[in-house]
LOSE-743794 format. One line per field, with one value per atom (N, C-alpha, C): residue in one letter; z, x, y. Coordinates in steps of 0.05 Angstrom, whole numbers, plus 5000, padded with zeros to 4 digits. Last residue first. Layout:
<atoms>
rest <- (A_...) .
z <- (Z_...) .
x <- (X_...) .
y <- (Y_...) .
</atoms>
This chain:
<atoms>
rest <- (F_F_F_K_K_K_Y_Y_Y_S_S_S_V_V_V_G_G_G_A_A_A_D_D_D_L_L_L_S_S_S_Y_Y_Y_Q_Q_Q_Y_Y_Y_M_M_M_K_K_K_V_V_V_S_S_S_G_G_G_S_S_S_F_F_F_G_G_G_G_G_G_A_A_A_A_A_A_T_T_T_T_T_T_D_D_D_I_I_I_A_A_A_V_V_V_K_K_K_A_A_A_E_E_E_P_P_P_A_A_A_Y_Y_Y_M_M_M_V_V_V_G_G_G_L_L_L_D_D_D_V_V_V_S_S_S_L_L_L_K_K_K_E_E_E_S_S_S_L_L_L_N_N_N_I_I_I_G_G_G_L_L_L_G_G_G_A_A_A_T_T_T_I_I_I_H_H_H_W_W_W_E_E_E_T_T_T_I_I_I_A_A_A_P_P_P_F_F_F_A_A_A_M_M_M_N_N_N_V_V_V_G_G_G_S_S_S_Q_Q_Q_M_M_M_A_A_A_A_A_A_A_A_A_L_L_L_T_T_T_G_G_G_D_D_D_A_A_A_L_L_L_E_E_E_K_K_K_V_V_V_P_P_P_M_M_M_K_K_K_G_G_G_Y_Y_Y_N_N_N_F_F_F_G_G_G_A_A_A_R_R_R_V_V_V_T_T_T_I_I_I_L_L_L_Q_Q_Q_I_I_I_P_P_P_T_T_T_Y_Y_Y_Q_Q_Q_V_V_V_G_G_G_F_F_F_K_K_K_Y_Y_Y_V_V_V_L_L_L_Q_Q_Q_D_D_D_K_K_K_W_W_W_D_D_D_M_M_M_D_D_D_F_F_F_M_M_M_A_A_A_N_N_N_P_P_P_L_L_L_N_N_N_N_N_N_G_G_G_N_N_N_T_T_T_A_A_A_S_S_S_W_W_W_Q_Q_Q_I_I_I_W_W_W_Q_Q_Q_L_L_L_D_D_D_F_F_F_A_A_A_V_V_V_I_I_I_L_L_L_G_G_G_K_K_K_I_I_I_P_P_P_E_E_E_A_A_A_S_S_S_V_V_V_G_G_G_F_F_F_T_T_T_F_F_F_N_N_N_M_M_M_P_P_P_Q_Q_Q_D_D_D_F_F_F_A_A_A_I_I_I_T_T_T_D_D_D_E_E_E_N_N_N_V_V_V_T_T_T_G_G_G_G_G_G_D_D_D_V_V_V_Y_Y_Y_Q_Q_Q_N_N_N_F_F_F_K_K_K_F_F_F_D_D_D_Q_Q_Q_F_F_F_W_W_W_S_S_S_T_T_T_S_S_S_E_E_E_Y_Y_Y_V_V_V_V_V_V_G_G_G_V_V_V_T_T_T_I_I_I_M_M_M_D_D_D_I_I_I_P_P_P_K_K_K_V_V_V_K_K_K_V_V_V_G_G_G_I_I_I_T_T_T_F_F_F_G_G_G_G_G_G_G_G_G_F_F_F_A_A_A_A_A_A_S_S_S_S_S_S_M_M_M_N_N_N_T_T_T_L_L_L_Q_Q_Q_G_G_G_A_A_A_M_M_M_G_G_G_M_M_M_M_M_M_S_S_S_Y_Y_Y_E_E_E_M_M_M_T_T_T_A_A_A_Y_Y_Y_M_M_M_V_V_V_N_N_N_A_A_A_T_T_T_V_V_V_G_G_G_V_V_V_T_T_T_V_V_V_M_M_M_D_D_D_I_I_I_I_I_I_K_K_K_Y_Y_Y_A_A_A_V_V_V_G_G_G_P_P_P_T_T_T_F_F_F_R_R_R_M_M_M_L_L_L_S_S_S_Y_Y_Y_N_N_N_T_T_T_N_N_N_T_T_T_I_I_I_T_T_T_T_T_T_G_G_G_F_F_F_N_N_N_F_F_F_D_D_D_V_V_V_G_G_G_M_M_M_G_G_G_S_S_S_V_V_V_G_G_G_Y_Y_Y_A_A_A_G_G_G_I_I_I_G_G_G_F_F_F_S_S_S_L_L_L_N_N_N_K_K_K_L_L_L_S_S_S_T_T_T_P_P_P_I_I_I_I_I_I_L_L_L_G_G_G_L_L_L_A_A_A_P_P_P_V_V_V_P_P_P_S_S_S_A_A_A_G_G_G_K_K_K_D_D_D_S_S_S_E_E_E_F_F_F_T_T_T_G_G_G_A_A_A_V_V_V_G_G_G_G_G_G_D_D_D_I_I_I_E_E_E_V_V_V_I_I_I_P_P_P_S_S_S_F_F_F_F_F_F_S_S_S_A_A_A_G_G_G_F_F_F_D_D_D_I_I_I_R_R_R_G_G_G_G_G_G_L_L_L_D_D_D_V_V_V_M_M_M_G_G_G_A_A_A_P_P_P_N_N_N_T_T_T_L_L_L_T_T_T_A_A_A_A_A_A_G_G_G_D_D_D_L_L_L_T_T_T_A_A_A_G_G_G_V_V_V_G_G_G_V_V_V_G_G_G_G_G_G_M_M_M_A_A_A_R_R_R_Q_Q_Q_V_V_V_P_P_P_G_G_G_F_F_F_G_G_G_I_I_I_L_L_L_R_R_R_M_M_M_G_G_G_N_N_N_T_T_T_A_A_A_F_F_F_A_A_A_G_G_G_S_S_S_A_A_A_M_M_M_F_F_F_M_M_M_I_I_I_L_L_L_V_V_V_T_T_T_S_S_S_L_L_L_V_V_V_T_T_T_F_F_F_R_R_R_Y_Y_Y_K_K_K_K_K_K_M_M_M) .
z <- (4258_4229_4222_4308_4301_4271_4339_4316_4309_4392_4383_4359_4421_4402_4393_4484_4461_4445_4540_4520_4496_4607_4584_4566_4653_4638_4613_4717_4688_4678_4772_4760_4730_4832_4803_4796_4880_4874_4844_4922_4895_4896_4958_4957_4929_4999_4972_4970_5056_5043_5015_5093_5089_5077_5094_5101_5098_5046_5067_5073_5029_5022_5046_5036_5035_5028_5042_5017_5014_5089_5087_5062_5078_5093_5091_5053_5037_5051_5062_5079_5063_5058_5045_5065_5060_5073_5057_5014_5025_5037_4999_5004_5016_4961_4974_4979_4949_4956_4970_4903_4926_4933_4837_4855_4879_4793_4814_4832_4727_4747_4767_4681_4699_4718_4614_4639_4655_4559_4576_4602_4493_4520_4534_4444_4455_4484_4389_4417_4424_4337_4345_4374_4326_4316_4329_4346_4351_4343_4370_4353_4360_4414_4395_4375_4477_4453_4433_4518_4505_4478_4580_4552_4540_4632_4619_4590_4695_4667_4656_4745_4736_4707_4798_4770_4765_4840_4839_4811_4864_4842_4841_4910_4905_4880_4903_4908_4901_4882_4882_4886_4877_4903_4904_4848_4839_4864_4842_4863_4853_4825_4811_4831_4861_4832_4817_4909_4906_4876_4901_4907_4903_4892_4871_4876_4942_4918_4895_4976_4978_4953_4960_4954_4956_4979_4951_4943_5033_5017_4987_5050_5052_5034_5042_5027_5027_5079_5051_5034_5131_5120_5091_5152_5152_5140_5147_5172_5172_5111_5122_5148_5055_5075_5085_5019_5036_5056_4953_4980_4996_4908_4917_4946_4893_4890_4901_4932_4918_4916_4920_4939_4924_4883_4881_4901_4862_4884_4879_4835_4829_4852_4819_4834_4828_4782_4791_4810_4735_4759_4767_4686_4694_4719_4645_4667_4677_4584_4599_4620_4548_4568_4580_4511_4505_4523_4532_4509_4504_4604_4580_4556_4638_4647_4624_4638_4617_4624_4676_4675_4654_4702_4680_4679_4748_4743_4719_4772_4755_4752_4802_4804_4788_4813_4796_4798_4846_4847_4832_4838_4832_4831_4867_4863_4859_4847_4855_4848_4870_4853_4864_4886_4893_4871_4858_4863_4871_4848_4871_4878_4812_4824_4848_4799_4810_4824_4781_4764_4774_4815_4813_4797_4807_4829_4828_4752_4761_4781_4743_4757_4767_4758_4739_4755_4786_4785_4764_4748_4772_4766_4703_4714_4738_4694_4700_4713_4725_4703_4712_4766_4747_4725_4799_4811_4790_4775_4773_4782_4753_4763_4760_4774_4757_4769_4773_4785_4765_4782_4764_4781_4778_4797_4780_4765_4755_4778_4758_4777_4764_4742_4735_4756_4721_4745_4739_4682_4682_4707_4661_4683_4682_4619_4620_4642_4654_4627_4631_4712_4698_4672_4719_4734_4723_4689_4680_4694_4710_4712_4701_4703_4700_4701_4723_4721_4719_4711_4712_4710_4723_4724_4727_4694_4704_4702_4697_4695_4708_4665_4684_4677_4659_4654_4674_4653_4666_4654_4606_4621_4630_4607_4598_4615_4597_4611_4599_4600_4595_4610_4573_4594_4585_4559_4552_4576_4533_4556_4546_4515_4507_4531_4524_4529_4515_4521_4509_4512_4553_4552_4540_4559_4533_4531_4604_4600_4573_4624_4622_4621_4584_4610_4606_4547_4547_4576_4514_4539_4539_4471_4470_4494_4489_4491_4483_4479_4475_4472_4511_4504_4502_4484_4503_4492_4463_4457_4480_4508_4492_4485_4521_4517_4499_4565_4541_4539_4586_4590_4563_4566_4569_4578_4597_4581_4586_4601_4606_4587_4627_4608_4618_4631_4641_4620_4650_4632_4646_4651_4665_4644_4658_4640_4656_4668_4680_4658_4646_4660_4671_4621_4606_4620_4644_4642_4629_4628_4638_4638_4584_4593_4602_4582_4585_4596_4545_4558_4559_4546_4544_4558_4514_4530_4525_4511_4505_4525_4481_4501_4492_4474_4465_4488_4449_4469_4457_4440_4431_4454_4423_4440_4429_4407_4399_4418_4433_4431_4423_4434_4430_4427_4469_4457_4454_4480_4474_4459_4520_4499_4490_4583_4564_4543_4616_4598_4581_4674_4659_4642_4695_4686_4667_4728_4718_4710_4749_4730_4720_4782_4793_4775_4758_4766_4777_4751_4759_4770_4690_4719_4726_4643_4649_4679_4596_4622_4624_4559_4560_4589_4518_4544_4541_4486_4486_4514_4452_4476_4473_4422_4416_4441_4406_4423_4414_4395_4382_4395_4412_4424_4412_4381_4382_4393_4415_4401_4402_4415_4419_4403_4445_4429_4435_4450_4455_4437_4482_4462_4470_4498_4501_4476_4488_4515_4517_4435_4445_4472_4417_4420_4432_4398_4394_4395_4368_4386_4380_4365_4354_4375_4346_4366_4353_4334_4325_4349_4326_4337_4326_4339_4320_4331_4376_4383_4361_4399_4376_4379_4450_4442_4419_4476_4459_4450_4531_4517_4502_4557_4547_4530_4602_4590_4581_4619_4606_4597_4666_4652_4640_4698_4679_4664_4746_4739_4722_4752_4744_4742_4798_4779_4772_4830_4815_4795_4838_4842_4825_4824_4851_4856_4790_4790_4819_4759_4784_4779_4727_4720_4745_4709_4726_4717_4683_4678_4699_4648_4672_4665_4625_4622_4649_4585_4610_4604_4539_4560_4586_4487_4506_4531_4433_4459_4473_4384_4387_4412_4359_4377_4377_4319_4323_4341_4301_4314_4316_4271_4272_4286_4288_4285_4286_4274_4274_4269_4266_4293_4295_4198_4221_4247_4157_4170_4195_4142_4128_4139_4206_4180_4167_4238_4234_4207_4266_4240_4239_4309_4307_4280_4336_4312_4311_4380_4376_4352_4410_4385_4383_4448_4450_4424_4478_4456_4461_4525_4521_4501_4544_4528_4522_4608_4585_4570_4642_4634_4609_4662_4657_4650_4711_4689_4686_4753_4734_4710_4820_4792_4774_4875_4860_4831_4938_4909_4895_4997_4983_4953_5040_5025_5011_5075_5048_5031_5121_5120_5092_5084_5110_5107_5032_5041_5067_4999_5023_5035_4932_4951_4975_4893_4910_4929_4836_4852_4867_4804_4819_4839_4739_4766_4780_4691_4705_4733_4626_4652_4665_4584_4591_4621_4536_4564_4567_4479_4490_4520_4425_4448_4457_4385_4385_4410_4359_4383_4383_4313_4317_4341_4295_4308_4309_4286_4274_4287_4345_4317_4305_4396_4391_4363_4406_4416_4408_4389_4374_4381_4428_4403_4387_4475_4473_4446_4471_4466_4463_4487_4458_4452_4538_4533_4504_4532_4558_4557_4477_4496_4521_4451_4438_4457_4483_4487_4473_4464_4482_4490_4439_4424_4440_4496_4472_4458_4536_4535_4509_4566_4541_4536_4629_4614_4589_4644_4644_4628_4629_4624_4624_4645_4617_4609_4691_4684_4654_4706_4691_4684_4730_4747_4733_4690_4706_4721_4661_4677_4695_4633_4655_4673_4594_4615_4639_4567_4578_4601_4548_4567_4580_4547_4534_4555_4594_4568_4554_4662_4641_4616_4693_4706_4685_4663_4665_4678_4699_4680_4685_4737_4715_4693_4789_4782_4761_4765_4778_4771_4739_4761_4776_4697_4712_4734_4659_4661_4675_4683_4664_4659_4742_4723_4706_4748_4759_4739_4737_4715_4725_4755_4761_4739_4745_4751_4759_4732_4717_4721_4769_4742_4725_4818_4814_4785_4809_4813_4808_4808_4784_4786_4860_4838_4812_4887_4891_4868_4868_4863_4866_4890_4861_4853_4944_4933_4903_4946_4952_4941_4933_4915_4920_4977_4950_4931_5016_5018_4991_5000_5000_5000) .
x <- (5039_5038_5011_5088_5061_5061_5121_5121_5093_5162_5135_5138_5197_5197_5169_5221_5204_5207_5235_5243_5225_5246_5228_5239_5263_5272_5255_5243_5242_5253_5243_5250_5247_5220_5220_5232_5224_5223_5227_5197_5203_5205_5195_5196_5204_5167_5175_5175_5185_5172_5182_5170_5188_5173_5172_5160_5180_5169_5182_5165_5139_5157_5169_5098_5126_5146_5052_5055_5084_5056_5035_5037_5095_5103_5082_5091_5084_5092_5079_5082_5072_5098_5091_5095_5085_5093_5083_5110_5087_5097_5135_5138_5112_5167_5143_5147_5211_5207_5180_5187_5202_5194_5193_5174_5189_5206_5217_5195_5216_5197_5212_5229_5239_5216_5235_5221_5234_5232_5247_5232_5219_5209_5225_5226_5238_5229_5190_5199_5209_5168_5184_5193_5139_5129_5143_5166_5137_5125_5225_5211_5182_5243_5263_5251_5231_5215_5234_5237_5254_5241_5211_5206_5224_5222_5230_5223_5199_5206_5212_5180_5189_5198_5148_5155_5165_5137_5145_5157_5089_5107_5112_5069_5076_5094_5062_5040_5046_5075_5083_5059_5058_5056_5064_5053_5041_5037_5091_5088_5079_5082_5074_5069_5104_5109_5102_5086_5115_5121_5031_5044_5075_5023_5016_5031_5040_5053_5048_5003_5031_5046_4959_4960_4988_4977_4969_4971_4985_5008_5002_4934_4955_4978_4911_4900_4921_4939_4943_4933_4966_4946_4953_4999_5008_4989_4982_4975_4982_4982_5007_5001_4960_4953_4979_4939_4961_4950_4920_4911_4934_4937_4940_4929_4934_4910_4912_4961_4965_4940_4935_4940_4942_4967_4946_4952_4990_4987_4963_5036_5015_5014_5058_5059_5035_5101_5076_5080_5123_5127_5100_5159_5137_5144_5174_5181_5156_5197_5173_5182_5232_5232_5204_5226_5244_5240_5194_5185_5201_5192_5201_5194_5161_5170_5180_5111_5129_5138_5093_5097_5118_5049_5066_5069_5035_5038_5057_4990_5012_5011_4968_4970_4994_4923_4944_4944_4904_4904_4928_4864_4890_4887_4836_4833_4860_4821_4841_4833_4796_4794_4813_4840_4819_4819_4853_4860_4835_4856_4841_4850_4879_4896_4883_4872_4856_4874_4893_4897_4882_4879_4907_4913_4825_4833_4863_4789_4815_4827_4743_4741_4768_4756_4756_4754_4762_4735_4734_4814_4797_4771_4845_4844_4826_4838_4864_4863_4776_4792_4818_4750_4733_4750_4783_4770_4755_4802_4818_4803_4779_4764_4780_4801_4807_4795_4789_4781_4785_4824_4818_4810_4827_4820_4810_4873_4856_4851_4890_4885_4866_4935_4915_4914_4953_4951_4929_4995_4973_4975_5016_5015_4991_5011_5035_5035_4976_4986_5011_4944_4959_4970_4910_4905_4920_4883_4905_4902_4866_4863_4887_4829_4853_4847_4806_4801_4828_4775_4798_4790_4758_4749_4774_4752_4769_4756_4748_4733_4749_4760_4767_4751_4762_4749_4759_4823_4799_4788_4835_4845_4821_4836_4826_4839_4854_4868_4859_4854_4838_4850_4894_4891_4874_4908_4894_4890_4952_4943_4929_4971_4960_4948_5036_5007_4998_5087_5076_5046_5142_5113_5105_5197_5186_5156_5224_5218_5204_5194_5219_5211_5140_5150_5174_5109_5129_5138_5051_5065_5084_5030_5041_5059_4974_5002_5006_4934_4936_4965_4895_4922_4924_4832_4847_4876_4825_4824_4839_4800_4821_4813_4773_4767_4788_4778_4793_4790_4723_4739_4753_4726_4713_4733_4732_4747_4736_4707_4701_4716_4722_4729_4720_4716_4706_4711_4742_4741_4730_4741_4734_4732_4778_4769_4764_4782_4777_4767_4787_4811_4807_4738_4763_4785_4687_4699_4726_4673_4652_4661_4685_4700_4680_4690_4672_4689_4698_4711_4691_4693_4679_4696_4704_4712_4696_4708_4691_4700_4740_4742_4724_4737_4732_4736_4765_4750_4745_4802_4787_4772_4860_4838_4825_4897_4886_4863_4954_4925_4918_5006_4997_4966_5058_5031_5023_5116_5104_5078_5105_5119_5103_5109_5088_5101_5143_5147_5122_5170_5145_5147_5216_5212_5189_5178_5202_5197_5131_5145_5171_5115_5118_5135_5155_5130_5136_5187_5191_5164_5175_5177_5181_5163_5177_5181_5121_5132_5145_5089_5104_5115_5049_5054_5070_5025_5041_5046_4973_4988_5003_4943_4959_4976_4882_4905_4918_4846_4855_4881_4795_4820_4826_4768_4768_4795_4748_4768_4760_4716_4714_4737_4694_4712_4708_4667_4665_4685_4662_4675_4672_4634_4632_4644_4638_4642_4644_4626_4651_4658_4596_4595_4621_4622_4593_4587_4677_4669_4640_4698_4681_4673_4744_4734_4719_4760_4752_4743_4811_4787_4782_4853_4841_4815_4899_4874_4865_4930_4927_4900_4973_4946_4948_5005_5007_4979_5031_5006_5011_5064_5065_5040_5096_5071_5073_5139_5136_5107_5181_5156_5155_5216_5219_5192_5251_5224_5226_5293_5288_5258_5331_5309_5308_5374_5370_5347_5376_5398_5395_5335_5334_5356_5329_5346_5347_5276_5289_5305_5251_5269_5285_5187_5210_5227_5137_5157_5179_5086_5097_5118_5045_5062_5073_5012_5017_5034_5018_4999_5005_5051_5053_5037_5013_5026_5028_4993_5005_5022_4935_4958_4968_4904_4911_4935_4848_4874_4878_4814_4820_4846_4765_4793_4794_4722_4725_4754_4714_4711_4712_4695_4701_4695_4725_4700_4707_4774_4763_4736_4808_4795_4784_4871_4845_4834_4903_4899_4872_4953_4927_4925_4986_4983_4955_5033_5007_5006_5069_5065_5037_5115_5093_5091_5143_5139_5114_5188_5159_5154_5239_5231_5201_5258_5240_5234_5316_5298_5282_5317_5328_5307_5310_5297_5308_5329_5348_5336_5307_5300_5321_5340_5334_5328_5333_5333_5325_5360_5350_5353_5341_5359_5345_5316_5318_5336_5311_5333_5337_5281_5291_5314_5271_5260_5270_5257_5272_5258_5263_5248_5267_5258_5274_5256_5263_5246_5264_5260_5279_5263_5240_5232_5254_5249_5263_5252_5239_5227_5242_5241_5258_5254_5195_5203_5221_5192_5196_5203_5156_5173_5176_5124_5138_5156_5070_5087_5098_5046_5055_5074_4988_5014_5020_4941_4955_4982_4902_4910_4922_4883_4912_4920_4829_4844_4873_4811_4803_4820_4828_4843_4836_4799_4818_4832_4769_4755_4775_4802_4801_4786_4841_4816_4814_4882_4872_4845_4894_4892_4876_4897_4883_4878_4931_4902_4886_4981_4972_4943_4994_4981_4972_4984_4997_4982_4948_4976_4990_4892_4900_4929_4866_4887_4894_4831_4822_4841_4866_4837_4825_4918_4913_4884_4972_4947_4943_5019_5000_4974_5056_5041_5021_5082_5062_5044_5113_5127_5108_5074_5088_5103_5057_5039_5054_5108_5095_5075_5125_5141_5127_5073_5089_5103_5023_5033_5048_5020_5013_5028_5028_5015_5006_5013_5030_5014_4988_4983_5002_4984_5002_5000_4980_4975_4994_5012_4986_4975_5059_5060_5034_5100_5075_5079_5137_5131_5104_5145_5165_5161_5118_5119_5144_5124_5121_5129_5113_5117_5114_5089_5116_5125_5041_5042_5069_5050_5029_5032_5087_5095_5074_5057_5081_5087_5019_5011_5034_5054_5038_5028_5073_5092_5077_5027_5038_5057_5023_5001_5012_5070_5066_5045_5058_5081_5079_5017_5012_5034_5044_5022_5017_5077_5089_5069_5039_5056_5069_5017_5000_5017) .
y <- (6086_6093_6105_6074_6084_6092_6022_6040_6048_5998_6006_6026_5944_5967_5972_5918_5919_5944_5876_5895_5895_5854_5858_5880_5805_5828_5830_5779_5780_5806_5733_5758_5756_5701_5704_5731_5647_5675_5678_5596_5606_5636_5533_5562_5571_5484_5491_5521_5445_5467_5470_5386_5409_5432_5315_5340_5362_5261_5276_5301_5199_5220_5234_5162_5152_5173_5188_5173_5164_5214_5194_5177_5253_5229_5207_5301_5277_5251_5364_5340_5316_5433_5408_5385_5503_5478_5454_5551_5537_5511_5617_5589_5577_5668_5658_5628_5722_5694_5689_5773_5763_5735_5785_5773_5762_5837_5820_5811_5860_5850_5833_5913_5892_5885_5940_5935_5913_5986_5967_5963_6006_6002_5980_6056_6031_6029_6084_6083_6056_6126_6103_6106_6173_6148_6123_6216_6215_6188_6184_6203_6201_6156_6165_6185_6151_6160_6172_6100_6120_6127_6081_6084_6106_6035_6060_6059_6006_6007_6034_5958_5984_5983_5920_5925_5954_5866_5894_5899_5822_5828_5858_5771_5799_5801_5714_5732_5761_5647_5675_5693_5595_5607_5636_5545_5570_5587_5496_5515_5542_5438_5462_5484_5401_5398_5423_5420_5416_5414_5419_5444_5442_5364_5383_5409_5344_5336_5355_5367_5376_5368_5336_5365_5376_5286_5289_5319_5295_5286_5291_5308_5328_5321_5258_5281_5304_5228_5222_5246_5272_5253_5248_5312_5285_5264_5364_5350_5320_5408_5397_5383_5442_5421_5409_5497_5487_5467_5504_5499_5486_5558_5531_5529_5611_5595_5567_5665_5640_5624_5730_5709_5682_5777_5758_5735_5841_5822_5803_5884_5865_5846_5951_5926_5910_5997_5985_5962_6048_6031_6019_6085_6069_6054_6143_6125_6110_6165_6157_6138_6216_6195_6191_6258_6236_6212_6298_6283_6258_6291_6305_6287_6260_6287_6304_6220_6229_6257_6163_6192_6199_6115_6123_6153_6064_6092_6096_6012_6022_6052_5953_5982_5991_5900_5911_5941_5842_5871_5882_5786_5798_5829_5730_5758_5771_5664_5683_5712_5600_5624_5645_5545_5564_5586_5479_5507_5524_5424_5434_5462_5389_5409_5422_5324_5346_5366_5278_5301_5325_5239_5244_5269_5230_5248_5255_5228_5219_5238_5259_5233_5223_5329_5306_5280_5376_5363_5341_5407_5405_5390_5416_5389_5386_5471_5460_5433_5497_5485_5474_5521_5507_5492_5549_5526_5509_5595_5571_5546_5646_5623_5597_5708_5686_5660_5776_5751_5729_5838_5815_5790_5905_5884_5860_5958_5936_5916_6026_6003_5983_6080_6059_6037_6143_6126_6106_6182_6163_6145_6244_6226_6208_6280_6263_6243_6329_6320_6304_6302_6323_6312_6258_6282_6306_6211_6228_6255_6145_6174_6187_6084_6099_6129_6020_6049_6063_5956_5974_6003_5889_5917_5935_5826_5847_5874_5756_5781_5803_5693_5714_5739_5621_5647_5667_5581_5592_5618_5527_5550_5567_5454_5480_5502_5395_5417_5444_5325_5349_5372_5275_5294_5318_5207_5231_5249_5158_5173_5198_5093_5118_5131_5060_5063_5089_5013_5037_5038_4985_4987_5014_4981_4979_4980_4992_4964_4959_5053_5036_5007_5074_5066_5049_5125_5105_5099_5145_5143_5119_5190_5163_5160_5231_5224_5195_5286_5258_5250_5334_5327_5296_5353_5337_5333_5422_5393_5379_5472_5459_5431_5536_5507_5495_5584_5575_5545_5622_5598_5592_5691_5666_5644_5752_5732_5705_5815_5787_5770_5879_5858_5831_5948_5923_5902_6013_5990_5965_6083_6059_6036_6142_6121_6096_6212_6186_6167_6263_6252_6224_6275_6274_6260_6229_6256_6253_6177_6195_6224_6133_6156_6178_6063_6086_6109_6004_6026_6050_5933_5959_5980_5869_5891_5916_5800_5823_5845_5744_5766_5789_5672_5699_5719_5610_5626_5653_5548_5572_5585_5508_5517_5542_5449_5475_5482_5416_5418_5446_5366_5393_5393_5330_5331_5361_5292_5318_5315_5233_5248_5272_5218_5225_5244_5169_5192_5195_5142_5145_5171_5096_5124_5126_5043_5056_5084_5026_5008_5019_5068_5042_5023_5125_5112_5084_5185_5158_5147_5224_5220_5191_5276_5250_5248_5311_5306_5279_5364_5339_5336_5405_5393_5368_5465_5441_5431_5501_5494_5468_5555_5531_5525_5590_5583_5556_5648_5623_5614_5685_5676_5648_5741_5712_5704_5801_5785_5756_5865_5836_5823_5927_5911_5881_5994_5965_5950_6057_6040_6011_6120_6090_6076_6174_6165_6135_6183_6192_6180_6120_6149_6157_6073_6078_6108_6052_6074_6081_5985_6006_6026_5935_5954_5976_5866_5892_5909_5814_5826_5854_5757_5776_5788_5734_5748_5767_5676_5694_5707_5650_5660_5679_5593_5617_5624_5560_5568_5594_5502_5530_5535_5460_5468_5496_5407_5433_5436_5372_5376_5404_5322_5344_5348_5290_5299_5324_5233_5261_5266_5192_5196_5226_5193_5168_5171_5251_5233_5208_5284_5273_5252_5341_5317_5307_5376_5367_5342_5426_5404_5397_5453_5450_5427_5496_5476_5476_5532_5521_5501_5588_5565_5555_5638_5623_5599_5670_5677_5664_5701_5679_5687_5729_5731_5704_5767_5741_5742_5803_5800_5771_5851_5823_5822_5894_5888_5858_5948_5920_5915_5998_5989_5959_6051_6022_6014_6105_6094_6064_6099_6116_6102_6052_6060_6076_6036_6059_6068_6022_6015_6040_6019_6032_6025_5966_5978_5992_5941_5955_5970_5886_5903_5915_5859_5870_5889_5808_5823_5833_5775_5793_5809_5713_5733_5751_5697_5698_5720_5651_5674_5674_5630_5625_5650_5606_5628_5620_5536_5562_5583_5487_5501_5529_5459_5468_5483_5468_5463_5474_5438_5463_5456_5408_5404_5430_5382_5405_5401_5326_5343_5366_5294_5283_5301_5323_5303_5291_5373_5365_5346_5389_5364_5355_5444_5437_5412_5460_5442_5437_5518_5501_5485_5558_5540_5521_5617_5601_5584_5635_5629_5611_5683_5662_5659_5708_5703_5680_5757_5735_5729_5779_5778_5753_5821_5795_5799_5855_5853_5824_5904_5878_5877_5936_5933_5905_5982_5955_5955_6022_6017_5988_6073_6050_6047_6087_6093_6068_6077_6074_6083_6074_6098_6098_6025_6049_6073_5989_5990_6015_5983_6005_6008_5937_5963_5986_5895_5902_5928_5889_5902_5911_5849_5856_5871_5838_5816_5824_5886_5864_5841_5916_5919_5898_5911_5889_5893_5959_5938_5914_6002_5995_5973_6024_6031_6025_6044_6032_6042_6030_6045_6030_5990_6018_6036_5948_5946_5974_5945_5948_5947_5926_5941_5943_5902_5887_5901_5936_5917_5900_5964_5978_5958_5931_5951_5966_5903_5889_5908_5941_5931_5919_5944_5967_5959_5894_5908_5932_5842_5862_5880_5834_5825_5848_5810_5829_5820_5765_5788_5809_5701_5725_5748_5645_5666_5690_5608_5601_5622_5651_5623_5615_5700_5698_5670_5668_5688_5689_5628_5631_5651_5609_5637_5642_5562_5570_5600_5549_5571_5574_5479_5505_5527_5428_5446_5474_5379_5388_5406_5356_5385_5395_5304_5318_5349_5289_5294_5308_5288_5305_5310_5249_5277_5295_5206_5212_5241_5206_5211_5219_5191_5217_5225_5139_5158_5186_5118_5119_5139_5121_5137_5139_5085_5113_5130_5037_5047_5077_5032_5035_5047_5025_5048_5053_4976_5000_5025) .
</atoms>
């Protein structure tokens, strides 16, 4: 029985041993592109750049014609403190995350078309336990064609189709040997609807609904040491979220913005499936985003912000099998980061061309684990994160 329990725990581990290759709010980036990320991820009340195609498509009308291209180099540092079992650090390196937004005004007045291509979420760790390894990767890319229309001067609406492509793979030690689910891919779909209202010149309010991202099942050719080949299938959707945002421009050149986002993790990511080994059992998450942008002179724009979301994982450390199972998920996929501190700089080379830089730091967070009921160990898992962001914007 003890061996069986440990095998069950190991299965949980490999399915989710994919801690944020670029995960922050759960497994979702705090924001998209160097401008949003430098301002704590805001982008629903404040329309900042082409990433509006992802965060609030209603803002596309306000941007004119432009293209924004950038990338984030994101690195989470994950460590397991297993007490007498030792300390293990993930060898997963930095992950590049692409960002591309294009806005094109149409010949129809007050109607704009936009499309974005962004890395949205992901996870992955690489642990070497001496005699075995656990290596997993999950990544999600989203393409967002959409339109925005200004109904009246005060009200704008926008909608995008969310076309997605995700990949997943993992390898771990199971009862019969090293268990490997070879790389699988799945297409997904969903939509986003956004509204922006400008009651007075200095205030803008935004509301966005992003539907559940429905995916095909991931289908694997599973290989086990000894030559056994099986077929395995995993359902893995991404959650619905709802965001309210407000921004103000109290003086020329100064933008202050705040977003409040609710992410329904409890309904997706393997939750509530018959196979309990794949039940992440995450809680829903409230995320608070705050950002400031100021242009003191035409050449320079400075940005800063913070982002906070209480970890969605459930912490159990009472030595029971239920605690061991959930600890296994948390150890394998430590979506535990809560605070993010951000800053950035825009260099406006001309009225049309600018270069944007940003940094993000997430201080250490940790959660207790106890897998002794499944033949493991007790201790904690901890993680801190940092990223560097860069991009170029051109208005036409």
